[in-house]
C-alpha positions in Angstrom: 8.9 1.5 11.6 8.9 2.1 7.9 5.7 2.6 5.9 5.8 2.4 2.1 3.0 4.1 0.1 2.4 5.1 -3.4 0.9 8.5 -2.9 1.7 11.4 -0.7 -1.9 11.5 0.4 -1.5 8.0 1.8 1.8 9.0 3.4 0.1 11.8 5.3 -2.5 9.4 6.7 0.2 6.9 7.7 2.4 9.4 9.5 2.9 9.1 13.3 5.7 9.7 15.8 8.4 7.1 15.4 7.2 6.2 11.9 9.1 7.0 8.7 7.0 7.0 5.5 8.3 6.8 2.0 5.9 7.8 -0.8 7.2 6.0 -3.8 4.9 6.8 -6.7 4.7 3.2 -7.7 8.5 2.7 -7.9 10.0 1.7 -4.6 13.3 1.2 -6.3 13.9 4.9 -6.5 13.8 5.1 -2.6 15.5 1.7 -2.0 18.8 3.2 -0.8 17.1 5.5 1.7 14.9 2.6 2.9 17.9 0.3 3.4 19.6 3.1 5.4 16.6 3.5 7.6 16.5 -0.2 8.3 20.2 -0.3 9.0 19.7 2.6 11.4 17.2 0.6 13.5 13.8 0.6 11.8 12.5 -2.8 12.8 9.8 -3.6 10.2 8.3 -2.5 6.9 4.6 -2.2 6.1 3.0 -1.4 2.7 0.0 0.9 3.2 -2.5 2.7 1.0 -5.1 2.0 -1.7 -5.3 -0.8 -4.1 -7.5 -2.3 -6.9 -9.9 -4.9 -5.9 -9.8 -8.3 -7.8 -12.8 -10.1 -6.3 -16.4 -9.3 -7.3 -17.7 -8.6 -3.7 -15.0 -6.1 -2.9 -16.3 -2.5 -3.1 -14.5 0.8 -2.5 -13.5 1.0 1.1 -13.0 -2.7 1.6 -9.8 -3.5 3.5 -7.2 -6.1 2.5 -4.7 -7.7 4.9 -2.1 -9.5 2.8 -1.0 -13.1 3.5 1.6 -12.7 0.8 2.6 -10.5 -2.2 3.6 -11.5 -5.7 5.0 -10.2 -8.9 6.2 -11.8 -12.1 5.6 -15.3 -10.8 7.5 -14.8 -7.5 5.8 -14.7 -4.1 6.9 -13.5 -0.7 5.0 -14.5 2.4 3.9 -11.7 4.8 4.7 -12.1 8.5 1.9 -14.4 9.6 1.7 -13.1 13.2 1.7 -9.5 12.1 -1.0 -10.2 9.5 -3.1 -11.8 12.2 -2.9 -8.8 14.5 -3.8 -6.5 11.6 -6.8 -8.6 10.8 -7.9 -8.4 14.5 -7.9 -4.6 14.2 -9.8 -4.8 10.9 -12.2 -7.7 11.4 -14.0 -7.1 8.1 -10.8 -7.2 6.1 -10.2 -9.7 3.3 -7.3 -12.0 4.0 -5.4 -12.9 0.8 -2.5 -12.1 -1.5 -1.8 -8.8 -3.2 -0.2 -8.8 -6.7 2.0 -5.9 -7.7 2.3 -4.5 -11.2 4.4 -1.7 -12.7 1.5 0.3 -14.0 -2.2 0.8 -13.0 -4.5 -2.0 -14.2 -7.1 0.0 -16.2 -9.3 -2.7 -17.8 -11.7 -5.1 -16.1 -10.6 -8.0 -18.2 -7.0 -7.4 -17.1 -8.0 -7.4 -13.4 -9.9 -10.7 -13.9 -6.9 -12.2 -15.7 -4.6 -11.2 -12.8 -6.9 -12.7 -10.3 -7.2 -16.0 -12.2 -3.5 -16.3 -12.8 -2.3 -15.3 -9.3 -5.2 -16.0 -6.9 -4.7 -12.5 -5.5 -7.6 -10.4 -4.0 -5.9 -7.0 -4.6 -3.4 -5.3 -6.9 -1.1 -2.4 -6.2 2.3 -1.1 -7.4 4.5 -1.1 -4.3 3.9 -4.1 -2.0 6.1 -6.7 -3.7 9.0 -4.3 -4.0 8.6 -3.4 -0.3 8.5 -7.1 0.7 11.6 -7.8 -1.3 13.5 -5.1 0.6 12.2 -6.4 3.9 13.4 -9.9 3.0 16.8 -8.6 1.9 17.2 -6.7 5.1 15.9 -9.4 7.4 13.0 -7.5 8.9 9.2 -8.5 9.1 6.9 -7.3 6.4 3.2 -6.7 6.2 0.8 -5.1 3.7 -2.6 -3.6 4.5 -4.5 -1.8 1.7 -8.0 -0.4 1.0 -9.8 -1.1 -2.3 -10.3 2.1 -4.4 -11.3 0.7 -7.8 -13.4 -2.4 -7.8 -12.8 -5.2 -10.3 -15.6 -3.9 -12.7 -14.3 -0.3 -12.7 -12.5 0.8 -15.8 -9.8 3.4 -15.1 -9.5 6.3 -17.6 -6.1 7.3 -19.1 -5.9 10.4 -16.9 -5.4 8.1 -13.8 -2.2 6.7 -15.4 -0.8 10.1 -16.3 -1.4 11.7 -12.9 0.9 9.9 -10.5 4.5 11.2 -10.2 7.5 9.4 -8.8 7.4 11.3 -5.6 3.8 10.2 -4.9 2.2 13.6 -5.8 -0.5 14.0 -8.3 0.4 15.9 -11.5 -2.8 17.9 -12.1 -1.4 19.5 -15.2 -1.0 16.0 -16.8 -4.5 15.0 -15.7 -6.0 18.2 -17.3 -3.9 17.6 -20.5 -5.2 14.1 -20.7 -8.8 15.3 -20.3 -8.2 17.9 -23.0 -7.0 15.2 -25.4 -9.9 12.9 -24.5 -12.9 14.7 -23.0 -15.0 11.5 -23.1 -13.2 10.2 -20.0 -14.7 12.9 -17.8 -17.6 10.7 -16.5 -15.3 7.8 -15.9 -12.8 10.0 -14.0 -15.7 11.4 -11.9 -16.7 7.8 -10.9 -13.1 7.0 -10.0 -12.8 10.1 -8.0 -15.9 9.1 -6.0 -14.4 5.6 -5.4 -11.2 7.3 -4.2 -13.1 9.5 -1.8 -14.7 6.4 -0.2 -11.4 4.6 -0.1 -9.5 7.4 1.6 -12.3 7.9 4.1 -11.9 4.2 5.0 -8.1 4.5 5.0 -8.3 7.3 7.5 -10.8 5.5 9.8 -8.8 2.3 9.7 -5.5 4.0 10.4 -6.8 4.9 13.8 -7.8 1.3 14.5 -4.3 0.0 13.5 -2.6 2.1 16.2 0.6 4.2 15.8 2.8 1.3 15.0 0.4 -0.7 12.7 -0.1 -3.5 15.3 3.6 -4.4 15.0 5.4 -6.3 17.8 9.0 -7.4 18.2 9.7 -10.4 16.0 12.3 -13.1 16.7 14.1 -12.2 13.6 14.3 -8.6 14.7 15.4 -9.5 18.2 18.1 -11.8 16.8 19.5 -8.9 14.8 19.6 -6.7 17.9 17.0 -4.2 16.6 15.0 -2.1 18.9 11.8 -3.9 19.9 8.5 -2.5 18.5 5.9 -1.8 21.1 2.2 -0.8 20.9 2.8 2.1 23.3 3.3 5.5 21.7 6.9 6.3 20.7 8.8 9.2 22.3 7.7 12.5 20.9 9.1 13.1 17.4 8.0 14.9 14.3 6.3 12.5 11.8 8.5 12.0 8.7 7.4 11.7 5.1 10.3 11.0 2.8 
């Protein structure tokens, strides 16, 4: 099982025996070769997991999204319908809908509203479409399950954009430098930090409900390729991996 996240904090929550996690910092392409190798070595499915921006007015921090599909630049890839249904069973309060992926954080409320109006998506992130494209290329099932951190009306300060590094870690020096250049964003950053705390608390609680393998089962496409079937029983003991 492969899990693709943006942040290392998300990757730590996703980790479990038999699960390989790639924290991509918003650019899955940088880890694409390693992800392809993991699939070729027998990983039977790919799931995108972590936080996202909410695009619907009723979605508050901590609200789960189970993707029915993912889109970017006018292209759309369907999520595995059976897998999405099982995820939704584990998270009955989750929103079912599309996630749109963008190359940079969407900071402004009017930008989020435009994204929703133009795509019909209920959430926005930076990794899910790239993850889905890899899954389609490799012929394995794909799912995406995310938690809203910033709601549609929340404006993100510049420090948020400067803080995420390509390995999924947070560059605190860059955040502090951004604050020094623009101290007026301090209050906004505090609000975003509270939203993130709520989102990560929900992410941790929901991770337990999803089970060690994210409710994944063997799929006909996987069996046809001769891959090892995914079971809901715990995997043999192995150290969790965060790549």
